[in-house]
Structure formats: structure tokens, C-alpha cells
Backbone as ProteinMPNN parsed JSONL, in Angstrom:
{"seq_chain_A": "MEQQLRQRGVTDARVLDAMRTVPRERFVPADLVVRAYEDGPLPIGCGQTISQPYIVAHMTEVLDVSPTHKVLEIGTGSGYQAAVLGELVREVYSVEIVPELARRAEATLRGLGRTNIHIRIADGYAGWLDQAPFDRIIVTAAPEAVPQPLVEQLAPGGRLVIPIGSQGETQWMTIVDKTDEGVAQSRTIPVSFVPFTRAQSR", "coords_chain_A": {"N_chain_A": [[29.057, -9.852, 9.543], [29.253, -12.406, 7.136], [30.133, -14.97, 8.824], [28.23, -14.959, 10.898], [25.94, -14.229, 9.831], [25.095, -14.189, 7.262], [26.362, -16.995, 6.167], [24.716, -18.69, 7.957], [22.08, -18.397, 7.373], [21.002, -15.96, 6.638], [19.718, -14.24, 3.773], [18.353, -12.203, 2.79], [19.218, -8.842, 1.337], [18.379, -6.596, 1.774], [17.681, -6.652, 4.755], [20.315, -7.468, 5.342], [22.208, -5.139, 4.582], [20.711, -3.129, 6.174], [21.119, -4.228, 8.921], [24.609, -3.628, 8.935], [24.374, -0.84, 8.389], [22.635, 0.101, 10.99], [24.279, 1.262, 14.192], [25.626, -1.161, 16.465], [26.734, -0.923, 18.775], [25.795, 1.131, 19.848], [23.747, 1.085, 21.233], [24.592, -0.783, 22.868], [25.219, -1.401, 26.865], [27.898, 1.174, 28.194], [30.225, -1.01, 29.122], [30.201, -2.724, 27.466], [30.625, -2.119, 24.851], [32.412, -3.751, 23.428], [32.382, -5.808, 23.04], [30.048, -5.703, 21.541], [29.522, -7.088, 19.243], [29.453, -9.405, 19.299], [28.323, -13.222, 19.114], [26.068, -13.236, 20.448], [23.544, -12.713, 23.28], [23.562, -9.501, 24.834], [23.247, -8.232, 28.764], [21.137, -5.6, 29.343], [20.69, -4.251, 31.805], [17.52, -4.205, 34.1], [17.316, -6.258, 34.365], [16.668, -7.32, 31.365], [17.716, -8.036, 27.99], [19.92, -7.323, 24.851], [19.354, -8.883, 21.812], [21.371, -11.423, 19.822], [23.05, -10.588, 17.168], [22.054, -12.739, 15.178], [19.064, -13.54, 15.454], [18.308, -11.081, 15.556], [18.46, -10.415, 13.106], [17.229, -12.976, 11.691], [14.637, -12.565, 12.147], [14.0, -9.857, 11.753], [14.409, -10.814, 8.466], [12.323, -13.047, 8.013], [9.97, -11.678, 8.771], [9.671, -10.016, 6.323], [8.671, -7.512, 5.482], [8.029, -4.577, 3.885], [8.95, -1.239, 1.725], [6.742, 0.304, 2.25], [5.704, -0.452, 4.854], [3.816, -0.067, 7.975], [4.945, -0.641, 11.01], [4.652, -2.912, 14.218], [6.616, -3.313, 17.356], [6.703, -4.852, 19.753], [8.018, -4.775, 23.127], [10.505, -3.024, 23.473], [12.894, -2.617, 24.334], [16.352, -2.189, 24.07], [15.877, -0.913, 21.903], [17.361, -1.435, 19.553], [16.337, -3.384, 17.609], [14.188, -2.027, 16.734], [15.515, -0.054, 15.245], [16.846, -1.19, 13.194], [14.645, -1.735, 12.022], [13.599, 0.164, 11.263], [15.243, 1.353, 9.434], [13.842, 0.122, 7.243], [11.51, 0.442, 6.686], [8.436, 2.185, 6.669], [6.871, 3.054, 8.698], [7.732, 2.951, 12.699], [6.217, 1.186, 15.78], [6.701, 0.789, 18.75], [6.651, -0.553, 22.149], [7.014, -0.34, 25.149], [7.404, -2.049, 28.494], [9.316, -0.763, 30.115], [9.768, 1.98, 32.311], [12.569, 3.16, 32.286], [14.069, 2.057, 30.408], [12.796, 2.388, 27.977], [12.85, 5.014, 28.046], [15.789, 5.395, 27.504], [16.094, 3.808, 25.066], [14.685, 5.8, 23.556], [15.98, 8.234, 23.244], [18.74, 7.315, 22.328], [17.982, 6.717, 19.999], [17.087, 8.994, 19.106], [19.14, 10.146, 19.458], [20.423, 9.319, 16.857], [18.874, 10.246, 15.059], [16.498, 9.181, 14.413], [13.549, 9.084, 12.755], [11.693, 7.849, 12.187], [10.247, 5.789, 14.404], [8.324, 5.387, 16.946], [8.357, 5.442, 20.279], [6.454, 4.417, 23.301], [5.251, 3.875, 26.714], [4.299, 0.988, 28.132], [2.082, -1.412, 28.204], [2.463, -4.159, 26.813], [0.784, -6.033, 25.717], [-1.375, -5.097, 25.082], [-0.969, -4.258, 22.763], [-0.886, -1.419, 20.245], [-3.245, 0.169, 20.137], [-4.496, 2.457, 19.086], [-3.471, 2.91, 17.167], [-3.225, 1.118, 15.535], [-4.989, -0.454, 11.753], [-1.92, -2.697, 11.999], [0.517, -3.455, 9.275], [2.895, -5.463, 9.777], [3.716, -6.846, 12.931], [6.072, -7.388, 15.585], [7.608, -9.314, 18.139], [9.577, -9.121, 21.023], [9.822, -10.685, 23.146], [9.415, -13.973, 25.052], [5.509, -15.215, 25.221], [3.61, -17.454, 26.566], [1.484, -18.888, 24.918], [-0.027, -16.645, 21.913], [-0.415, -13.63, 22.441], [-4.521, -12.425, 21.94], [-4.971, -9.449, 21.596], [-2.894, -9.208, 19.723], [-3.234, -10.769, 17.476], [-5.815, -9.216, 16.644], [-4.962, -6.75, 16.017], [-3.681, -7.155, 13.547], [-3.45, -6.051, 9.99], [-5.473, -7.008, 7.368], [-3.731, -9.583, 5.927], [-1.728, -9.6, 6.975], [1.44, -10.213, 9.102], [2.981, -11.801, 12.123], [5.423, -11.981, 13.85], [6.549, -14.27, 16.357], [8.336, -15.058, 19.171], [7.234, -18.16, 21.141], [6.704, -19.656, 24.149], [7.803, -21.42, 27.29], [9.614, -20.525, 30.151], [12.72, -22.245, 30.692], [12.172, -24.013, 28.914], [11.469, -25.377, 25.463], [12.056, -22.933, 23.385], [10.093, -21.843, 20.547], [10.483, -19.899, 17.483], [7.769, -18.154, 16.056], [5.6, -17.725, 13.426], [2.941, -15.778, 12.465], [0.592, -15.539, 10.127], [-2.252, -13.646, 9.198], [-4.887, -14.435, 7.331], [-7.418, -14.998, 4.724], [-8.68, -16.9, 4.931], [-8.159, -17.472, 7.144], [-6.187, -17.406, 10.686], [-2.965, -18.17, 10.403], [-0.395, -20.846, 11.374], [3.073, -21.17, 11.893], [6.411, -22.326, 12.387], [10.007, -21.664, 12.95], [12.61, -21.446, 14.353], [14.616, -22.444, 17.166], [14.567, -21.047, 20.024], [15.406, -18.695, 22.136], [14.2, -16.365, 24.767], [14.155, -13.857, 27.613], [10.915, -13.821, 29.216], [7.917, -12.934, 28.442], [6.842, -9.619, 29.923], [3.977, -9.048, 31.578], [1.745, -6.063, 32.885], [0.239, -6.799, 35.121], [2.272, -8.088, 36.143], [4.311, -6.973, 37.701]], "CA_chain_A": [[27.915, -10.419, 8.198], [29.468, -13.76, 6.646], [29.86, -15.847, 9.793], [26.935, -14.301, 11.757], [24.458, -14.26, 8.501], [24.844, -14.997, 5.638], [26.428, -18.584, 6.597], [23.095, -19.189, 8.939], [20.665, -18.411, 5.915], [19.926, -14.51, 6.634], [20.116, -13.628, 2.665], [17.87, -10.36, 2.187], [20.286, -7.534, 0.515], [17.865, -5.277, 2.383], [18.538, -6.64, 5.633], [22.091, -7.334, 5.773], [22.023, -3.566, 4.5], [20.52, -2.274, 7.919], [22.742, -4.44, 9.853], [25.519, -3.034, 8.238], [24.021, 0.232, 8.371], [22.673, 0.231, 12.373], [25.611, 1.124, 15.103], [25.046, -1.463, 17.18], [27.098, -0.793, 20.017], [25.209, 2.515, 20.234], [22.74, 0.12, 22.186], [25.226, -1.917, 24.639], [25.973, -0.591, 28.002], [29.313, 1.435, 27.822], [31.159, -1.667, 29.468], [29.763, -4.134, 26.544], [30.735, -2.171, 23.627], [34.124, -4.013, 22.361], [31.52, -6.893, 22.585], [28.552, -5.73, 20.556], [28.832, -7.404, 17.776], [29.534, -11.022, 19.304], [27.021, -13.86, 18.641], [25.126, -13.968, 21.924], [22.761, -11.746, 23.363], [24.17, -8.452, 25.928], [22.374, -7.746, 29.145], [21.129, -3.98, 28.872], [19.646, -3.991, 32.543], [16.226, -3.721, 34.217], [16.83, -8.142, 33.774], [16.355, -7.344, 29.729], [18.507, -8.325, 26.976], [19.95, -7.457, 23.249], [19.288, -10.283, 20.546], [22.288, -11.63, 18.997], [22.872, -9.95, 15.89], [21.648, -13.521, 14.085], [18.231, -13.533, 15.955], [17.526, -9.964, 14.981], [17.761, -10.524, 11.69], [16.441, -14.13, 11.309], [13.213, -11.932, 12.787], [13.482, -8.637, 10.492], [13.866, -11.225, 7.404], [11.222, -13.491, 7.945], [9.078, -10.429, 9.186], [9.294, -10.031, 5.335], [8.742, -6.159, 5.584], [8.353, -3.335, 2.737], [9.018, 0.097, 2.653], [5.944, 1.24, 2.977], [4.921, -0.766, 5.194], [3.488, 0.466, 9.391], [4.834, -2.224, 12.335], [4.344, -2.846, 15.883], [7.233, -3.793, 18.064], [6.28, -5.191, 21.945], [9.212, -4.89, 23.4], [11.314, -1.865, 22.367], [14.076, -3.008, 24.818], [17.394, -1.163, 23.662], [15.708, 0.114, 20.304], [18.027, -2.273, 18.497], [15.754, -3.938, 16.239], [13.707, -1.171, 16.069], [16.23, 1.012, 14.329], [16.818, -2.205, 11.769], [13.233, -1.807, 10.881], [13.47, 1.447, 10.78], [15.984, 1.353, 7.887], [13.673, -1.099, 6.167], [9.478, 0.262, 6.657], [7.289, 3.984, 6.355], [6.896, 3.661, 10.35], [7.604, 1.786, 13.697], [5.37, 2.149, 16.984], [7.043, 0.584, 19.661], [6.037, -0.362, 22.611], [7.861, -0.665, 26.491], [6.794, -1.985, 29.342], [10.056, -0.43, 31.628], [10.31, 3.134, 31.872], [13.983, 3.253, 32.159], [14.731, 1.178, 28.873], [11.994, 3.087, 26.776], [13.556, 6.385, 27.853], [17.326, 5.193, 27.152], [15.746, 3.785, 24.101], [14.559, 6.719, 22.453], [17.098, 8.875, 23.694], [19.741, 6.408, 21.483], [17.573, 6.934, 18.166], [16.5, 10.392, 18.818], [20.877, 10.994, 18.172], [20.841, 8.599, 15.511], [18.539, 10.719, 14.051], [15.573, 8.534, 13.44], [11.9, 9.828, 13.737], [9.852, 7.542, 11.853], [10.456, 5.255, 14.973], [7.585, 6.109, 17.916], [7.876, 4.877, 21.559], [5.446, 4.145, 23.783], [5.388, 3.409, 28.027], [2.804, 0.44, 27.881], [1.634, -3.491, 28.644], [2.817, -4.124, 25.14], [-0.085, -7.605, 25.144], [-2.604, -4.549, 24.556], [-0.442, -3.71, 21.717], [-1.057, -0.188, 20.274], [-5.082, 0.268, 19.375], [-5.27, 3.551, 18.29], [-3.076, 3.093, 15.889], [-3.822, -0.132, 14.368], [-4.376, -1.569, 12.094], [-0.314, -3.01, 11.392], [1.33, -4.905, 8.485], [3.508, -6.311, 10.573], [3.784, -7.095, 14.39], [7.182, -8.548, 15.786], [7.788, -9.537, 19.768], [10.87, -9.441, 20.874], [9.652, -11.288, 24.744], [8.037, -14.729, 24.669], [4.688, -15.483, 25.711], [3.578, -19.099, 26.234], [1.138, -17.887, 23.645], [0.254, -15.39, 20.667], [-1.603, -12.541, 22.283], [-4.984, -12.48, 20.724], [-5.109, -8.291, 20.764], [-1.898, -8.594, 18.377], [-3.9, -11.047, 16.307], [-6.942, -8.588, 15.887], [-4.324, -5.314, 15.376], [-2.87, -7.194, 12.204], [-3.921, -5.349, 9.143], [-5.586, -8.554, 6.331], [-2.364, -10.311, 5.073], [-0.521, -9.006, 7.557], [2.337, -11.105, 9.342], [3.591, -11.667, 13.057], [6.46, -12.95, 14.342], [7.178, -13.794, 18.022], [8.532, -15.98, 19.768], [6.978, -18.526, 22.024], [6.876, -21.172, 24.99], [7.743, -21.412, 28.529], [11.131, -20.351, 30.65], [13.391, -23.897, 30.828], [11.503, -25.336, 27.897], [12.339, -24.595, 24.149], [10.94, -21.817, 22.874], [9.901, -21.411, 19.051], [10.29, -18.956, 16.589], [6.713, -18.639, 15.481], [5.125, -16.413, 12.4], [1.042, -15.968, 12.757], [-0.138, -14.865, 9.052], [-3.459, -13.608, 8.946], [-5.296, -14.708, 5.464], [-8.617, -14.276, 3.911], [-9.015, -18.114, 4.976], [-8.163, -16.867, 8.263], [-5.144, -17.782, 10.915], [-2.063, -20.089, 10.215], [0.753, -20.302, 12.315], [4.559, -21.657, 11.028], [7.544, -22.499, 12.911], [11.078, -21.428, 12.429], [13.928, -22.063, 14.468], [14.267, -22.936, 18.993], [15.051, -20.194, 20.581], [15.695, -18.439, 24.013], [14.297, -15.058, 24.867], [13.374, -13.171, 28.062], [9.543, -13.682, 29.692], [6.934, -11.224, 28.174], [6.39, -8.91, 31.283], [2.787, -7.994, 32.066], [2.019, -4.743, 33.853], [0.009, -6.82, 36.456], [3.314, -9.122, 37.112], [5.354, -6.204, 37.673]], "C_chain_A": [[28.279, -11.766, 7.503], [29.002, -14.556, 7.745], [28.73, -16.123, 10.49], [25.676, -14.704, 10.82], [23.989, -14.501, 7.709], [25.311, -16.973, 5.935], [25.644, -19.473, 7.437], [22.294, -19.16, 7.939], [20.48, -17.25, 5.708], [20.779, -14.425, 4.985], [19.306, -12.271, 1.905], [18.892, -9.736, 2.058], [20.037, -6.991, 1.448], [18.692, -5.331, 4.197], [19.542, -6.461, 6.373], [22.583, -5.704, 5.68], [21.688, -2.573, 5.804], [21.073, -2.848, 8.832], [23.663, -3.889, 9.727], [25.535, -1.649, 8.728], [23.88, 1.034, 10.182], [23.891, -0.563, 13.094], [25.195, -0.221, 16.493], [25.364, -1.546, 18.624], [27.117, 0.673, 20.443], [23.977, 2.507, 21.514], [22.642, -0.972, 23.305], [25.397, -0.934, 25.736], [27.663, -0.135, 27.859], [30.051, 0.104, 28.306], [31.194, -2.589, 28.613], [30.57, -3.397, 25.351], [31.919, -2.693, 22.694], [33.191, -5.565, 22.487], [29.88, -7.26, 22.076], [28.222, -6.435, 19.568], [29.463, -8.733, 18.014], [27.883, -11.61, 19.135], [26.41, -14.021, 19.659], [24.372, -12.398, 22.367], [23.488, -11.356, 24.93], [23.065, -8.129, 27.207], [22.335, -6.256, 28.836], [20.615, -3.26, 30.333], [18.489, -4.403, 32.842], [16.064, -6.091, 33.994], [16.255, -8.386, 32.25], [17.51, -7.468, 28.938], [18.615, -7.648, 25.941], [19.801, -8.481, 22.771], [20.552, -10.234, 20.187], [21.888, -10.794, 17.822], [21.707, -11.358, 14.577], [19.971, -13.618, 14.768], [17.203, -12.04, 15.271], [17.218, -9.996, 13.338], [17.469, -11.362, 10.78], [15.181, -13.408, 11.557], [12.96, -10.856, 11.7], [13.602, -9.845, 9.341], [12.757, -12.061, 7.142], [9.508, -12.711, 8.536], [8.831, -10.057, 7.681], [8.575, -8.81, 5.069], [8.884, -5.94, 4.037], [8.294, -2.378, 2.791], [7.478, 0.569, 3.068], [5.044, 0.871, 4.105], [4.991, 0.179, 7.156], [4.044, -0.818, 10.319], [4.993, -1.74, 13.882], [5.403, -3.363, 15.811], [6.934, -3.863, 19.185], [8.176, -5.399, 22.181], [10.93, -4.263, 22.579], [12.998, -2.224, 23.215], [15.437, -1.773, 24.404], [17.322, -0.571, 22.684], [16.573, -0.729, 19.254], [17.198, -2.517, 17.155], [14.935, -3.125, 16.254], [14.346, 0.211, 15.193], [16.893, 0.271, 12.87], [15.571, -1.6, 11.061], [13.036, -0.568, 10.671], [13.893, 2.003, 9.533], [15.14, 0.633, 6.901], [11.628, -0.399, 5.935], [9.545, 1.687, 6.665], [7.609, 3.589, 8.211], [7.255, 2.961, 11.294], [7.052, 2.088, 14.608], [6.06, 0.712, 17.741], [7.075, 0.717, 20.811], [7.082, -0.972, 24.552], [7.657, -1.041, 27.394], [7.927, -0.946, 30.671], [10.452, 0.845, 31.156], [11.453, 3.325, 31.572], [14.421, 2.89, 30.814], [13.964, 1.859, 27.709], [12.823, 4.483, 27.178], [15.078, 6.672, 27.382], [16.932, 5.115, 25.548], [15.602, 5.158, 22.693], [15.4, 8.021, 22.472], [17.938, 8.432, 22.714], [18.893, 6.585, 20.323], [16.639, 7.775, 17.975], [17.889, 11.006, 18.512], [20.931, 9.847, 17.944], [20.083, 9.108, 14.283], [17.103, 10.248, 13.617], [14.595, 8.952, 14.02], [11.323, 9.83, 12.599], [9.69, 5.907, 12.929], [10.031, 6.131, 16.565], [7.481, 5.126, 19.426], [6.875, 4.925, 22.484], [5.687, 3.329, 25.434], [4.141, 2.178, 28.685], [3.251, -0.652, 27.893], [1.551, -3.607, 27.314], [1.613, -5.871, 24.716], [-1.059, -6.736, 24.471], [-2.238, -4.487, 22.762], [-1.017, -2.197, 21.411], [-2.616, 0.029, 19.476], [-5.5, 1.046, 18.566], [-4.306, 3.829, 17.275], [-2.525, 1.941, 14.615], [-4.637, 0.281, 13.271], [-2.438, -1.573, 11.245], [-0.394, -4.254, 10.394], [1.676, -5.764, 8.897], [3.583, -6.0, 12.147], [5.008, -7.632, 14.14], [7.101, -8.523, 17.821], [8.806, -10.014, 19.502], [11.257, -10.0, 22.945], [9.016, -13.07, 23.862], [7.116, -15.224, 26.013], [4.544, -16.834, 25.889], [2.534, -19.865, 25.631], [0.594, -16.706, 23.132], [-1.191, -14.786, 21.538], [-2.523, -12.137, 21.264], [-5.071, -10.593, 20.345], [-4.148, -7.806, 19.944], [-2.436, -8.959, 17.073], [-4.339, -9.625, 15.281], [-6.176, -6.976, 15.237], [-3.634, -5.41, 13.846], [-3.669, -6.632, 11.055], [-4.161, -6.962, 7.984], [-4.238, -8.439, 5.737], [-0.974, -10.122, 5.57], [0.321, -10.097, 8.391], [2.892, -10.912, 10.971], [4.458, -12.722, 13.598], [6.849, -12.612, 15.586], [6.913, -15.094, 18.526], [7.64, -16.652, 21.117], [7.26, -19.807, 22.499], [7.671, -20.501, 26.523], [9.509, -21.051, 28.743], [10.981, -21.659, 30.995], [12.819, -24.766, 29.755], [11.752, -24.464, 26.07], [10.827, -23.631, 23.907], [11.454, -21.469, 21.168], [9.76, -20.165, 17.928], [9.081, -18.901, 15.697], [5.775, -17.401, 14.675], [3.953, -16.929, 12.22], [1.372, -15.568, 11.18], [-1.792, -14.599, 8.922], [-4.187, -13.142, 7.478], [-6.752, -13.824, 5.473], [-9.263, -15.794, 4.752], [-8.97, -18.187, 6.672], [-6.414, -17.043, 9.184], [-4.49, -18.493, 10.983], [-1.168, -19.63, 10.661], [1.624, -21.866, 11.546], [5.803, -21.548, 12.225], [8.759, -22.105, 12.47], [12.055, -22.384, 13.353], [13.781, -21.81, 15.928], [15.043, -21.608, 18.927], [15.259, -19.874, 21.736], [15.796, -16.868, 24.249], [13.71, -15.036, 26.308], [11.74, -13.241, 28.141], [8.836, -12.508, 28.998], [6.419, -11.177, 29.438], [4.915, -8.51, 30.728], [3.039, -7.002, 33.179], [1.438, -5.266, 34.928], [1.118, -8.09, 37.438], [4.152, -7.824, 37.648], [5.007, -5.73, 38.864]], "O_chain_A": [[27.227, -12.355, 7.255], [27.821, -14.888, 7.838], [28.272, -17.247, 10.693], [24.687, -15.367, 11.132], [22.883, -14.902, 7.348], [24.532, -17.923, 5.857], [25.823, -20.679, 7.609], [21.746, -20.232, 7.685], [19.829, -17.002, 4.693], [22.001, -14.501, 4.855], [19.566, -11.624, 0.89], [19.761, -10.119, 2.841], [20.941, -6.683, 2.225], [19.589, -4.667, 4.717], [19.8, -5.822, 7.392], [23.223, -5.15, 6.574], [22.283, -1.582, 6.227], [21.605, -2.155, 9.699], [23.83, -3.289, 10.788], [26.485, -1.223, 9.385], [24.534, 1.98, 10.62], [24.365, -1.698, 13.03], [24.41, 0.089, 17.39], [24.646, -2.027, 19.501], [27.97, 1.286, 21.085], [23.526, 3.347, 22.293], [21.838, -1.574, 24.017], [25.691, 0.241, 25.515], [28.531, -0.928, 27.494], [30.969, 0.071, 27.487], [32.095, -3.42, 28.732], [31.302, -4.196, 24.767], [32.281, -2.25, 21.604], [33.641, -6.455, 21.765], [29.065, -8.182, 22.109], [27.118, -6.541, 19.033], [30.015, -9.268, 17.053], [26.802, -11.024, 19.061], [26.114, -15.195, 19.879], [24.615, -11.291, 21.887], [23.841, -12.124, 25.826], [21.96, -7.76, 26.811], [23.235, -5.687, 28.219], [20.213, -2.097, 30.339], [18.027, -5.113, 31.949], [15.151, -6.846, 33.66], [15.567, -9.356, 31.93], [18.457, -6.823, 29.388], [17.551, -7.101, 25.65], [20.252, -9.358, 23.508], [21.071, -9.118, 20.159], [20.757, -10.399, 17.539], [20.98, -11.076, 13.624], [19.512, -14.139, 13.752], [16.074, -11.944, 14.791], [16.235, -9.734, 12.645], [17.372, -11.137, 9.574], [14.374, -13.951, 10.802], [12.007, -10.872, 10.92], [12.414, -10.034, 9.079], [12.162, -11.883, 6.079], [8.37, -13.175, 8.616], [7.661, -9.702, 7.535], [7.659, -9.015, 4.273], [9.478, -6.622, 3.202], [7.659, -1.956, 3.758], [7.201, 1.131, 4.127], [4.004, 1.457, 4.407], [5.954, 0.857, 7.516], [3.484, -1.912, 10.243], [5.307, -0.694, 14.45], [5.722, -3.923, 14.763], [6.865, -2.796, 19.795], [9.103, -5.947, 21.585], [11.812, -4.643, 21.809], [14.07, -2.056, 22.635], [15.25, -0.562, 24.524], [18.194, 0.2, 22.284], [16.324, -0.561, 18.06], [17.346, -2.023, 16.038], [14.404, -3.421, 15.183], [13.751, 1.16, 14.683], [17.289, 0.836, 11.851], [15.481, -1.131, 9.927], [12.224, -0.223, 9.813], [13.308, 2.781, 8.78], [15.588, 0.482, 5.765], [10.792, -0.84, 5.147], [10.606, 2.311, 6.668], [8.642, 3.965, 8.765], [7.179, 1.805, 10.877], [7.06, 3.307, 14.779], [5.865, -0.378, 17.202], [7.434, 1.834, 21.184], [7.655, -2.05, 24.709], [7.539, 0.049, 27.955], [7.519, -0.538, 31.759], [11.126, 1.082, 30.154], [11.593, 3.737, 30.421], [15.212, 3.621, 30.218], [14.458, 1.888, 26.581], [13.507, 4.92, 26.253], [15.525, 7.754, 27.002], [17.269, 6.015, 24.778], [16.093, 5.348, 21.581], [15.328, 8.78, 21.506], [18.011, 9.334, 21.879], [19.665, 6.55, 19.366], [15.689, 7.713, 17.195], [18.077, 11.942, 17.734], [21.493, 9.13, 18.773], [20.257, 8.818, 13.1], [16.539, 10.765, 12.653], [14.448, 9.202, 15.216], [10.748, 10.724, 11.978], [9.125, 4.945, 12.408], [10.694, 6.964, 17.184], [6.635, 4.246, 19.585], [6.247, 5.958, 22.252], [6.263, 2.242, 25.42], [3.29, 2.465, 29.526], [4.41, -1.013, 27.691], [0.588, -3.164, 26.687], [1.708, -6.571, 23.707], [-1.647, -7.169, 23.481], [-3.017, -4.629, 21.82], [-1.643, -1.7, 22.348], [-2.806, -0.006, 18.26], [-6.341, 0.907, 17.677], [-4.319, 4.86, 16.602], [-1.898, 1.907, 13.557], [-5.177, 1.368, 13.473], [-1.935, -0.846, 10.389], [-0.929, -5.361, 10.455], [1.175, -6.872, 8.705], [3.494, -4.826, 12.506], [5.32, -8.192, 13.089], [6.527, -7.675, 18.504], [9.207, -10.769, 18.616], [12.233, -9.839, 23.676], [8.501, -13.3, 22.768], [7.466, -15.498, 27.161], [5.405, -17.522, 25.34], [2.472, -21.094, 25.668], [0.69, -15.693, 23.825], [-2.371, -15.132, 21.471], [-2.184, -11.692, 20.167], [-5.201, -10.238, 19.173], [-4.117, -6.678, 19.452], [-2.401, -8.319, 16.022], [-3.923, -9.136, 14.231], [-6.632, -6.275, 14.333], [-3.213, -4.494, 13.139], [-4.868, -6.818, 11.264], [-3.28, -7.807, 7.828], [-3.745, -7.451, 5.191], [0.168, -10.279, 5.14], [-0.295, -11.162, 8.337], [3.294, -9.766, 11.173], [4.271, -13.93, 13.744], [7.264, -11.546, 16.04], [5.971, -15.884, 18.469], [7.34, -15.904, 22.047], [7.762, -20.761, 21.905], [7.996, -19.327, 26.702], [10.402, -21.209, 27.911], [9.98, -22.257, 31.39], [12.951, -25.989, 29.698], [12.096, -23.324, 25.755], [9.607, -23.588, 24.069], [12.52, -21.074, 20.695], [8.66, -19.645, 17.742], [9.163, -19.492, 14.62], [5.355, -16.384, 15.227], [3.713, -18.097, 11.916], [2.548, -15.252, 10.998], [-2.486, -15.523, 8.499], [-4.136, -12.111, 6.808], [-7.101, -12.723, 5.9], [-10.41, -15.684, 5.183], [-9.718, -18.918, 7.32], [-5.426, -16.841, 8.478], [-4.798, -19.577, 11.48], [-0.848, -18.442, 10.612], [1.237, -22.913, 11.028], [5.92, -20.502, 12.864], [8.741, -22.159, 11.241], [12.259, -23.591, 13.222], [12.894, -21.004, 16.208], [15.857, -21.21, 18.093], [15.327, -20.793, 22.552], [16.799, -16.171, 24.094], [12.873, -15.904, 26.558], [11.157, -12.744, 27.177], [9.201, -11.333, 29.042], [5.809, -12.057, 30.046], [4.701, -7.841, 29.718], [3.935, -6.944, 34.021], [1.719, -4.665, 35.965], [1.021, -8.651, 38.53], [5.001, -8.381, 38.344], [5.698, -4.87, 39.412]]}, "name": "protein", "num_of_chains": 1, "seq": "MEQQLRQRGVTDARVLDAMRTVPRERFVPADLVVRAYEDGPLPIGCGQTISQPYIVAHMTEVLDVSPTHKVLEIGTGSGYQAAVLGELVREVYSVEIVPELARRAEATLRGLGRTNIHIRIADGYAGWLDQAPFDRIIVTAAPEAVPQPLVEQLAPGGRLVIPIGSQGETQWMTIVDKTDEGVAQSRTIPVSFVPFTRAQSR"}
């Protein structure tokens, strides 16, 4: 907490408490449990990774959630980010395109007694229309541009946090705010995420 999070600017007490509460070792492969809290991403199979603790904390903090929020996550992966969000908000709806990862994450979350996290196997580019609008949306893979369907599924006053950029180039964590005046974008930090996977590319 001190070296990886506080010293790097994560100060939201609720986020830090959620990171303490969620057992990260439950979301990594058995042979990597001893490395669960290292400050780096770890492979989880199917060509995907679990983000390093700092990135999870940073994204959660800039998402700026409240206990009443309904959140959409694109890219369930291991389920770890969803579990952290589940400590902080009313409901989490998470979309994963890789069936094996979705089923594994659902089993892990069920084993931890998380009842406010809902997982769907689908192409995340389309969001989760029948549950929209969402107060917040978080994306854990990098497209080259912000998917318009996700912007449309944001509630007025909502916020989307998403890494943007091509593989091999600098990606930027991007904040998209939906205001009465329109949509505003800003950047926070350079990042490196796996590519955003679409159904037709599989």
C-alpha cells in the first residue's frame, strides 16, 4: 500500500481499503500466487493479464465512484478489478469476450460471496445495452479510439475511464466525461494494455 499506491499518488481512502480487502491472490494462477502483489501485470491465460495493483488503484480512483453507482466494466479478465469495484459501488456489470476467463472469474467471485457483480460473455464494444445507462464505465483493454456505444450508454454526468492507443505505441489512460455541454476528454498517465478484442477478430 505504501510503496506501490500511496507513494505514487493514490490517496482515496475508500480505494485503498477496497484494495486491502480484496484477496488478489485468489485472482491469479496457482503457480503465480507468490507473485500476486508484485508491482507488475501477471499472465492469467488466453493471452490476457491481470493489471498491476497500481494501475487497478489508479483507474478506480479516477473513476470517482460512489456507493450508489451502477458500473459497467469491459474486460472482466480475472475478475479482480470487478471485485475491487464491487466493494465501492451498488452494482457492477462486467463483459468478457473470452468464455474461459468469464467462467473462471464468475467462479472466483462466487467463491468470495460477491453478489453485486454480474458477468456476461459478449463483445464489450457494444457494452450492455439492456442495463444502460451506467453512472461509470471502465475498460481494461486498449482500443485505438473510444467506442461510441459506451459513450452512449453513459448516464448524464457519467464518466468513462479507458486506455487508448495502438500496440507498440504510447497508450494513455483517458477520462471521458459526459456533461450537459457534450463529451470532454482528458489524459492521466501513459500505460500498456492488451489490445481491445472484437468478436469479428477472434
